[in-house]
VMD Tcl script that draws the C-alpha trace (Angstrom):
set ca {
  {-8.81 -2.81 46.37}
  {-9.12 0.84 45.28}
  {-5.35 1.05 44.89}
  {-5.36 -2.19 42.92}
  {-7.94 -0.77 40.53}
  {-5.85 2.38 40.14}
  {-2.82 0.32 39.20}
  {-4.88 -1.60 36.67}
  {-6.14 1.63 35.08}
  {-2.60 2.78 34.38}
  {-1.46 -0.56 33.05}
  {0.13 -2.14 36.11}
  {-1.20 -5.66 36.52}
  {-3.68 -5.11 33.72}
  {-4.39 -7.44 30.79}
  {-1.93 -7.95 27.95}
  {-2.73 -8.43 24.29}
  {-0.93 -10.24 21.48}
  {-2.24 -10.35 17.91}
  {-1.17 -13.23 15.69}
  {-1.67 -12.80 11.94}
  {-1.92 -15.91 9.81}
  {1.35 -16.47 7.99}
  {2.08 -15.10 4.53}
  {1.30 -11.97 2.58}
  {-2.21 -10.96 1.60}
  {-3.40 -9.31 -1.61}
  {-5.63 -6.22 -1.84}
  {-9.30 -7.12 -1.65}
  {-8.67 -10.42 0.14}
  {-9.26 -11.37 3.78}
  {-6.77 -10.91 6.59}
  {-7.23 -13.61 9.21}
  {-5.72 -14.23 12.61}
  {-6.50 -14.13 16.30}
  {-6.14 -11.75 19.22}
  {-4.84 -13.35 22.41}
  {-5.86 -11.52 25.59}
  {-4.24 -12.52 28.87}
  {-5.83 -11.43 32.12}
  {-3.76 -9.62 34.71}
  {-3.97 -9.41 38.48}
  {-7.61 -8.32 38.62}
  {-10.96 -8.79 36.87}
  {-11.65 -6.18 34.15}
  {-14.33 -5.30 31.61}
  {-13.11 -5.43 27.99}
  {-15.30 -2.89 26.19}
  {-13.82 -3.43 22.72}
  {-10.93 -4.89 20.74}
  {-10.17 -2.94 17.57}
  {-7.67 -3.48 14.77}
  {-6.25 -0.54 12.80}
  {-4.61 -0.79 9.38}
  {-1.84 1.81 9.49}
  {0.72 3.11 7.00}
  {3.84 5.24 7.16}
  {3.32 8.03 4.61}
  {5.15 11.11 3.33}
  {3.62 14.57 3.12}
  {5.23 17.17 0.89}
  {5.17 20.75 2.11}
  {6.39 23.89 0.42}
  {9.88 23.61 1.83}
  {10.38 20.05 3.09}
  {8.90 16.59 3.37}
  {7.54 15.11 6.58}
  {6.47 11.62 7.60}
  {3.58 10.41 9.69}
  {1.25 7.52 10.40}
  {-2.17 7.24 8.75}
  {-4.93 4.87 9.85}
  {-6.58 3.77 6.60}
  {-9.05 1.21 7.90}
  {-10.44 0.21 11.29}
  {-12.63 -2.63 12.51}
  {-13.87 -3.87 15.88}
  {-13.25 -7.60 16.26}
  {-14.40 -8.25 19.81}
  {-15.26 -6.87 23.21}
  {-18.17 -6.59 25.58}
  {-17.00 -9.27 27.99}
  {-15.52 -9.63 31.45}
  {-11.95 -10.90 31.67}
  {-11.23 -12.64 34.93}
  {-7.92 -12.43 36.76}
  {-5.37 -14.60 34.91}
  {-7.92 -15.72 32.29}
  {-6.85 -16.31 28.66}
  {-9.24 -15.43 25.83}
  {-8.70 -15.98 22.11}
  {-10.63 -13.82 19.65}
  {-10.42 -14.98 16.00}
  {-10.99 -12.44 13.22}
  {-11.37 -12.19 9.46}
  {-11.14 -8.70 7.96}
  {-11.33 -7.46 4.36}
  {-8.13 -5.84 3.12}
  {-8.97 -2.51 1.40}
  {-8.61 -2.74 -2.39}
  {-6.27 0.26 -2.51}
  {-3.89 -1.15 0.11}
  {-0.32 -0.55 -1.18}
  {1.86 -3.49 -2.10}
  {4.90 -4.06 0.10}
  {6.69 -6.78 -1.86}
  {7.12 -8.25 -5.31}
  {8.24 -11.87 -5.75}
  {9.13 -11.86 -2.06}
  {11.41 -8.83 -2.33}
  {10.47 -5.86 -0.08}
  {9.78 -2.47 -1.66}
  {10.50 -0.39 1.45}
  {6.80 0.26 2.14}
  {5.80 -0.10 5.81}
  {2.29 -1.17 6.75}
  {1.06 -2.48 10.06}
  {-1.91 -3.82 11.99}
  {-2.27 -2.21 15.41}
  {-4.42 -3.71 18.16}
  {-6.39 -1.46 20.46}
  {-7.70 -2.90 23.73}
  {-10.21 -0.81 25.66}
  {-10.46 -1.66 29.36}
  {-12.98 0.20 31.51}
  {-12.71 3.35 29.42}
  {-8.90 3.30 29.16}
  {-7.46 2.55 25.71}
  {-4.24 0.60 25.26}
  {-2.65 0.36 21.82}
  {-0.71 -2.64 22.92}
  {0.38 -4.60 19.87}
  {1.75 -3.82 16.41}
  {2.30 -6.35 13.65}
  {3.76 -5.93 10.20}
  {1.34 -6.31 7.29}
  {2.78 -7.83 4.12}
  {0.93 -7.27 0.84}
  {1.76 -8.82 -2.51}
  {0.32 -7.55 -5.79}
  {-2.90 -8.64 -7.41}
  {-2.41 -10.65 -10.62}
  {-3.29 -7.60 -12.73}
  {-0.81 -5.41 -10.81}
  {1.85 -8.06 -11.22}
  {1.10 -8.29 -14.95}
  {1.65 -4.54 -15.38}
  {4.90 -4.54 -13.39}
  {6.06 -7.67 -15.20}
  {5.49 -5.91 -18.52}
  {7.65 -2.97 -17.46}
  {10.37 -5.42 -16.51}
  {10.12 -7.17 -19.87}
  {10.48 -3.78 -21.58}
  {13.71 -3.09 -19.71}
  {12.53 -0.68 -17.02}
  {14.23 -0.94 -13.61}
  {13.06 -0.32 -10.06}
  {14.28 2.84 -8.34}
  {12.14 3.30 -5.22}
  {8.62 3.21 -3.80}
  {6.83 5.42 -1.30}
  {3.42 6.46 -0.01}
  {2.29 10.05 -0.63}
  {-0.36 11.85 1.40}
  {-2.97 13.35 -0.93}
  {-5.40 12.40 -3.67}
  {-5.13 11.85 -7.39}
  {-7.67 14.03 -9.19}
  {-10.06 12.44 -11.64}
  {-9.81 8.95 -10.15}
  {-11.90 6.78 -7.87}
  {-9.34 6.94 -5.06}
  {-10.79 6.24 -1.60}
  {-7.75 6.20 0.71}
  {-6.12 9.44 1.94}
  {-2.79 8.48 0.32}
  {-1.49 6.69 -2.77}
  {1.55 4.62 -3.65}
  {4.18 5.71 -6.17}
  {6.56 3.17 -7.68}
  {9.45 4.88 -9.44}
  {11.14 3.17 -12.39}
  {14.20 4.00 -14.44}
  {13.56 4.06 -18.20}
  {14.42 1.26 -20.57}
  {17.12 1.93 -23.21}
  {14.35 2.33 -25.80}
  {12.88 5.32 -23.95}
  {15.93 6.71 -22.13}
  {16.30 9.49 -24.70}
  {12.82 10.81 -23.90}
  {12.12 9.86 -20.26}
  {14.23 10.39 -17.16}
  {11.92 8.62 -14.73}
  {8.50 6.96 -14.69}
  {6.14 6.79 -11.71}
  {3.29 4.29 -11.41}
  {0.31 4.51 -9.07}
  {-2.21 1.68 -8.76}
  {-5.82 2.20 -7.68}
  {-7.45 -1.20 -7.44}
  {-11.17 -1.93 -7.10}
  {-13.44 -4.97 -7.41}
  {-13.81 -4.19 -11.13}
  {-10.16 -3.81 -12.02}
  {-7.25 -1.41 -11.85}
  {-6.61 2.23 -12.61}
  {-2.98 2.68 -13.65}
  {-1.75 6.25 -13.33}
  {1.53 6.97 -15.14}
  {3.66 10.06 -14.77}
  {6.76 10.49 -16.91}
  {9.52 12.99 -16.20}
  {10.36 13.88 -19.80}
  {13.73 15.14 -20.96}
  {14.03 18.50 -22.66}
  {15.29 19.00 -26.21}
  {17.34 21.61 -28.00}
  {14.46 24.08 -28.04}
  {12.26 22.82 -25.20}
  {12.43 22.26 -21.46}
  {11.71 19.01 -19.67}
  {8.19 18.51 -18.31}
  {5.88 15.92 -16.76}
  {3.60 13.88 -19.00}
  {0.62 12.29 -17.28}
  {-2.02 9.76 -18.20}
  {-4.41 7.21 -16.71}
  {-5.45 3.81 -18.04}
  {-7.92 1.14 -16.93}
  {-7.56 -2.63 -17.05}
  {-9.86 -5.35 -15.72}
  {-8.94 -8.28 -13.50}
  {-10.07 -10.70 -16.20}
  {-7.63 -9.17 -18.71}
  {-4.89 -11.26 -17.09}
  {-4.42 -14.31 -19.30}
  {-6.11 -12.80 -22.34}
  {-4.10 -9.62 -22.92}
  {-0.53 -9.03 -24.07}
  {0.42 -6.71 -21.25}
  {3.91 -6.09 -22.63}
  {2.45 -4.69 -25.84}
  {-0.22 -2.80 -23.91}
  {2.24 -1.16 -21.51}
  {4.59 -0.37 -24.39}
  {1.74 1.53 -26.06}
  {1.11 3.48 -22.85}
  {4.74 4.54 -22.52}
  {4.89 5.37 -26.22}
  {2.01 7.80 -25.77}
  {3.78 9.51 -22.87}
  {7.13 9.63 -24.64}
  {5.45 10.93 -27.80}
  {4.30 14.08 -26.07}
  {0.53 13.63 -25.97}
  {-0.63 15.88 -23.12}
  {-4.40 15.96 -22.54}
  {-5.96 17.96 -19.71}
  {-5.39 16.40 -16.31}
  {-6.66 16.65 -12.76}
  {-4.46 17.66 -9.87}
  {-3.34 15.97 -6.66}
  {-5.10 17.53 -3.73}
  {-2.44 18.62 -1.27}
  {0.37 17.50 -3.58}
  {2.80 19.34 -5.84}
  {1.75 17.89 -9.18}
  {-1.15 16.20 -10.91}
  {-1.91 12.76 -12.32}
  {-4.22 12.55 -15.26}
  {-7.96 12.23 -15.25}
  {-7.96 11.12 -18.91}
  {-9.62 7.73 -19.21}
  {-8.26 5.32 -21.81}
  {-9.65 1.77 -22.07}
  {-7.29 0.37 -24.70}
  {-6.70 -3.37 -24.63}
  {-3.91 -5.47 -26.02}
  {-4.35 -8.47 -28.34}
  {-6.70 -11.08 -26.89}
  {-4.37 -13.90 -27.89}
  {-1.28 -12.21 -26.50}
  {1.31 -14.00 -24.44}
  {0.52 -14.80 -20.82}
  {3.21 -13.36 -18.58}
  {4.36 -15.82 -15.93}
  {7.30 -16.43 -13.65}
  {9.89 -13.93 -12.45}
  {10.94 -10.99 -14.62}
  {14.67 -10.62 -14.03}
  {14.60 -7.06 -15.31}
  {12.30 -6.00 -12.48}
  {13.46 -8.23 -9.65}
  {17.11 -7.28 -10.12}
  {16.18 -3.78 -9.08}
  {13.82 -4.76 -6.31}
  {16.58 -6.72 -4.56}
  {18.31 -3.39 -3.94}
  {15.26 -1.90 -2.21}
  {15.70 -0.80 1.40}
  {14.68 -3.51 3.87}
  {13.08 -2.34 7.10}
  {14.05 -4.87 9.75}
  {11.82 -3.72 12.55}
  {8.38 -2.29 11.92}
  {8.40 -0.87 15.41}
  {11.31 1.40 14.44}
  {9.37 2.73 11.47}
  {6.38 3.64 13.62}
  {8.47 4.85 16.59}
  {6.83 7.74 18.36}
  {3.43 7.09 16.78}
  {2.08 4.79 19.44}
}
mol new
graphics top color blue
foreach p $ca { graphics top sphere $p radius 0.5 }
foreach p [lrange $ca 0 end-1] q [lrange $ca 1 end] { graphics top cylinder $p $q radius 0.2 }
display resetview
């Protein structure tokens, strides 16, 4: 019996765990639902807790090179405190809030190359087993989609997306990383901008949109970064002409307005802490459907077939 307990402690004949997420992608601020299936092994055990971790694969920029690692950005206990008999099956349903700043992984069903996961931790008699990892798919909020749709309508194209470790100064950021979506400029702005980066910081009230433009140099000036931050509300969708609004944002960046900005903590450059609450026309067009200008680029995004490969070595 002592030997049997020893085997159980190191995983031999112990319980197994399988987490099943309800089908489909979630949106930031919504609920993630599913169930944890625990199957008893060859002996009775005490399950002290079942915990789910929201994890992300992020990049950290050093002075000489970039590195990648896994960040746990939310954690919740969904069960535990029960005895699991030999061979017994237990199903633990759960419903967890998705953090508002959770990055988006897809747009119109096309992956952006961002890898998020939900990892299940099963604690048995003091021993912790991180036994299951499931991919988390996140689609944009309507207000995020409206902003991206507007860029597509203006002729901007998708280049890449990644997650950066660090904080954006002057914002309400709560997670230890932020998402950057890189766009190529539209023909209208190609003479002034080489690349545009968007970061979204969502909250129950609305959305902070942080824009950073890599501006081209002129005959007598060098290229530089132009930075600004704007705020839109969730209820602006359907009452605001986002194409006109976004066009005004980019025009400000391309026109060279450079107010004082905060800095990324632990990052090589800064996003703005300037707060601009401009709104577009209340009777503007409602953007709907698929913007071919955006989706054409997103189709070319790198598709990660196996989430386990992306998190390899982090278990």
